[in-house]
C-alpha positions in Angstrom: -4.1 12.8 24.6 -6.7 15.3 24.8 -8.5 14.2 28.2 -11.6 16.4 28.3 -14.7 14.5 26.5 -15.8 17.9 24.8 -12.4 18.6 23.4 -11.5 17.7 19.9 -9.5 14.6 19.1 -7.0 15.6 16.5 -6.3 13.2 13.3 -2.9 14.3 11.7 -2.9 13.7 7.9 -1.0 14.1 4.7 -2.7 17.0 3.2 -3.1 15.1 -0.4 -7.2 14.8 -1.7 -6.7 11.4 -1.2 -5.0 11.4 2.5 -7.4 14.1 3.5 -10.3 11.7 1.9 -8.9 8.5 3.8 -8.5 10.3 7.0 -12.2 11.9 6.6 -13.7 8.3 6.7 -11.6 7.3 9.9 -12.4 10.6 11.5 -16.4 9.9 11.2 -15.7 6.2 12.5 -13.8 7.4 15.5 -16.5 10.4 15.9 -19.2 7.3 15.9 -17.5 5.1 18.2 -16.1 7.8 20.7 -18.8 10.5 21.0 -15.9 13.0 20.6 -14.9 15.7 18.1 -12.2 15.0 15.5 -10.6 17.5 13.4 -7.9 16.9 10.8 -4.5 18.6 11.2 -2.7 18.7 7.9 0.8 18.0 7.7 3.1 18.3 4.8 5.9 15.7 4.7 8.9 15.4 2.7 7.4 13.0 0.2 4.9 15.3 -0.6 7.4 18.3 -1.3 10.2 16.4 -2.9 9.5 16.4 -6.9 12.2 13.3 -7.0 11.0 9.8 -8.0 10.2 7.8 -5.0 12.7 5.0 -5.8 15.2 7.9 -5.7 14.2 9.4 -2.5 14.1 6.2 -0.7 10.7 5.3 -0.7 10.3 3.8 2.5 9.0 6.7 5.1 8.9 9.9 3.1 5.4 10.3 3.8 5.7 9.2 7.5 8.1 10.6 9.3 6.6 14.3 9.7 3.1 12.6 10.4 5.3 10.4 13.6 7.3 13.5 14.7 3.9 15.2 14.9 2.4 12.3 17.1 5.5 12.3 19.2 5.6 15.7 20.0 1.6 15.9 20.9 0.7 18.5 17.8 -1.6 15.4 17.1 -3.3 12.5 19.1 -3.4 10.1 16.3 -2.6 9.8 12.7 -3.6 7.7 9.4 -1.4 6.2 7.1 -1.3 4.4 3.6 -0.2 1.0 5.1 2.2 0.5 2.2 3.8 3.8 2.8 4.8 2.6 6.9 8.6 1.3 7.3 8.4 -2.3 8.1 10.2 -1.7 11.6 7.9 -0.4 13.9 9.0 2.5 16.6 8.5 1.6 20.5 6.9 4.8 21.3 4.0 4.3 18.7 1.4 1.6 18.1 -1.0 1.1 15.0 -3.6 0.6 17.1 -6.1 -0.5 14.0 -6.0 -1.2 10.7 -9.7 -0.8 9.3 -11.2 -3.4 6.6 -9.1 -3.4 3.5 -10.1 -1.4 0.3 -9.9 -3.2 -3.0 -6.1 -4.3 -3.2 -5.6 -4.8 -6.9 -3.8 -1.9 -9.3 -5.9 -0.4 -11.8 -5.3 0.8 -15.4 -6.5 3.6 -16.7 -5.9 3.8 -20.2 -6.9 5.9 -23.4 -9.9 4.9 -25.6 -11.3 2.7 -22.8 -8.5 0.2 -23.3 -7.5 -3.0 -21.3 -3.9 -4.1 -21.0 -4.1 -6.6 -23.7 -5.7 -4.2 -26.1 -2.9 -1.7 -25.6 -0.9 -1.1 -28.7 2.9 -2.4 -29.5 5.2 -0.1 -27.8 2.3 1.6 -25.6 3.6 4.3 -22.7 2.6 3.2 -19.4 2.9 5.5 -16.5 4.2 4.5 -13.2 6.4 5.5 -10.3 6.9 2.3 -8.9 9.5 -0.5 -9.3 7.3 -3.1 -8.5 4.6 -2.2 -11.1 7.5 -1.3 -13.8 8.9 -5.4 -13.1 5.7 -7.2 -13.3 4.1 -4.8 -16.2 6.9 -5.4 -18.3 6.7 -9.3 -17.5 3.4 -9.3 -18.4 3.8 -7.5 -21.6 6.5 -10.3 -22.6 4.1 -13.0 -21.8 1.7 -11.6 -24.2 4.4 -11.3 -26.9 4.2 -7.1 -26.9 6.4 -4.4 -26.1 5.7 -1.6 -23.6 7.5 1.8 -22.5 7.1 2.4 -18.7 7.5 6.1 -18.0 8.4 6.9 -14.3 5.6 9.8 -13.0 4.6 11.2 -10.0 1.7 13.5 -8.8 -1.6 13.1 -7.4 -4.3 11.3 -9.2 -5.4 13.9 -11.1 -2.0 14.8 -12.6 -1.1 10.9 -13.5 -4.6 10.8 -15.1 -4.0 13.9 -17.0 -0.9 12.7 -18.3 -3.2 9.7 -20.1 -6.5 12.5 -21.1 -3.5 14.7 -22.5 -2.4 12.1 -25.1 1.5 12.1 -23.1 1.0 8.5 -22.3 -1.5 5.7 -23.3 -2.1 4.6 -19.8 -1.2 5.1 -16.1 -1.3 2.4 -13.2 -2.6 3.5 -9.7 -4.0 1.8 -6.7 -7.7 0.9 -7.4 -8.0 1.8 -3.4 -6.8 5.3 -3.8 -9.5 5.9 -7.1 -12.1 4.1 -5.1 -11.6 6.3 -2.1 -11.8 10.0 -3.9 -14.8 8.2 -6.0 -12.9 7.7 -9.3 -12.9 4.0 -9.5 -15.3 4.3 -12.5 -11.9 5.7 -14.4 -10.5 2.7 -14.4 -10.4 0.7 -17.5 -9.3 -2.5 -16.0 -8.5 -3.9 -12.8 -5.4 -5.8 -13.1 -5.6 -9.5 -11.8 -3.5 -10.2 -8.7 -2.8 -13.5 -10.8 -0.9 -11.1 -12.8 0.1 -8.4 -11.1 1.0 -8.6 -7.2 0.1 -5.1 -5.5 2.9 -3.9 -2.6 2.4 -5.1 0.6 -0.2 -3.7 2.7 -1.6 -1.9 -0.8 -5.3 -0.9 0.3 -4.8 -0.9 3.9 -4.7 1.8 6.3 -2.7 2.1 9.4 -4.2 4.1 12.8 -1.4 4.9 14.8 -0.9 7.1 18.1 1.2 7.1 20.7 2.2 4.0 22.6 1.5 5.8 26.2 -2.1 6.9 24.8 -4.4 3.6 26.3 -7.2 5.0 26.3 -7.4 6.2 22.6 -5.5 2.5 21.7 -8.6 1.0 23.5 -11.3 3.4 21.4 -9.7 3.1 18.2 -8.9 -0.9 18.5 -12.3 -1.4 17.6 -11.9 -0.3 14.2 -9.6 -2.8 13.7 -10.0 -6.0 10.9 -8.5 -8.8 12.0 -8.5 -10.7 8.7 -6.8 -7.7 7.3 -4.6 -7.2 9.9 -3.0 -10.8 9.8 -3.1 -10.6 5.9 -1.1 -7.5 5.8 1.1 -8.6 8.7 2.4 -11.3 6.4 2.9 -9.6 3.8 4.9 -7.0 5.3 7.1 -9.7 7.3 7.9 -10.9 3.6 8.7 -7.4 2.5 11.0 -7.2 5.9 12.6 -10.6 5.6 13.8 -9.7 2.0 15.3 -6.5 3.5 13.4 -4.3 0.9 12.0 -1.2 1.2 8.8 0.1 -0.2 10.6 1.3 -3.2 11.9 -2.4 -4.3 10.7 -4.4 -6.8 8.6 -6.6 -4.3 4.8 -7.7 -4.4 2.7 -9.4 -2.2 -0.8 -10.1 -1.3 -2.3 -12.7 1.2 -5.7 -13.7 0.7 -8.3 -15.9 3.1 -9.6 -19.1 1.3 -13.2 -20.1 2.6 -14.5 -23.9 2.5 -18.2 -22.6 2.2 -18.5 -20.1 4.7 -15.9 -20.9 6.7 -12.4 -19.2 6.5 -9.9 -21.9 7.5 -6.7 -20.8 5.5 -4.5 -18.1 4.0 -2.6 -17.7 0.7 0.6 -15.7 0.6 1.6 -15.0 -2.9 5.0 -12.8 -3.4 7.1 -11.8 -6.2 10.3 -10.2 -7.2 11.6 -9.2 -10.6 14.0 -7.3 -12.7 12.7 -3.9 -14.0 12.5 -5.1 -17.5 10.3 -8.1 -16.6 13.2 -10.5 -18.0 13.1 -12.6 -14.8 10.5 -13.2 -12.1 11.0 -15.1 -8.8 7.1 -16.0 -7.8 6.1 -18.3 -5.3 3.1 -18.9 -2.8 2.5 -20.8 0.5 -0.5 -21.6 1.9 -1.5 -22.3 5.8 -4.1 -21.9 8.5 -5.3 -18.5 9.3 -2.9 -16.9 11.6 -4.3 -16.4 14.9 -1.4 -14.1 16.3 0.9 -11.6 15.5 4.1 -14.1 15.5 2.2 -16.3 13.1 1.4 -14.0 10.5 5.1 -12.7 10.7 6.3 -16.6 10.4 4.2 -16.9 7.6 5.7 -14.0 5.5 9.2 -15.0 6.8 8.9 -18.8 5.7 7.8 -17.8 1.5 10.7 -15.0 1.9 13.0 -17.7 2.8 11.9 -19.9 0.2 12.0 -16.9 -2.7 15.8 -16.2 -1.5 16.9 -19.7 -2.2 15.2 -19.2 -6.0 17.5 -16.3 -6.4 15.3 -13.1 -5.2 18.2 -11.3 -3.7 19.7 -10.9 -7.1 16.8 -9.4 -8.5 16.4 -7.0 -6.1 19.8 -5.8 -6.7 18.5 -3.2 -9.5 16.7 -1.2 -6.8 19.2 1.4 -6.4 18.2 2.3 -10.0 
């Protein structure tokens, strides 16, 4: 870590507009906390240059490895990741120093003519690069007695929304957090309820990571941490890890805090696994006291994963290599 107080801290970030925006927000917060200048260092990752669909290139880690290499080589002092892109196993030589307060975790529909999902015509073409979204969107369509065609897409927000604007697709589904972070949240025609579509584990949350040896920086960045966000996403990622699924598998998870009046006293964790065509779904939930430690949050996720596996979840994830 740079030690001179006037020397800029170097923040590693992917080059996309969304990554630059969310890293910029973190940079501002770190400047305010430390009084140190922060400069963004743009890193190109394999996921940014590959044109293959994410499910084909493995999903897990494709946006992360180059950033972590830059941290370990000393090219950057800390890095900002979208938490849902991080593999569930944490390297010993790196630490997630902060998980700032989570943005909206829901998925957003951007459809032609301002339509909601229920208003889409039978046979509507919906773009998504996510097996998780594909499985749940197909299941939701079946429950409404309609048929949809999910079309695999990649690209940045402009590219994806462009498919709708150009009439190529009837709708696309994106993370609401990403739209909000680049100031385009109003383009969503519907925010999909977590009661219908569970988000990816960690969706809407950021991870601020630095080398384990940077003890002063870990302490400074730790002031950005939101304990409720950390407890929720730790439980979600524990579920994902216990199902032995990467972020390209059709797994959704969401932990929310339940308040009795103004006192938050319980956490509910929901998980879902489904076949890509939506014909079979295992969806369960568990509720318990708000985890007070990493181990308690991990235990909550493992407990629900065990219940899902007992209900046949593993068989449904067999499609993840398709």
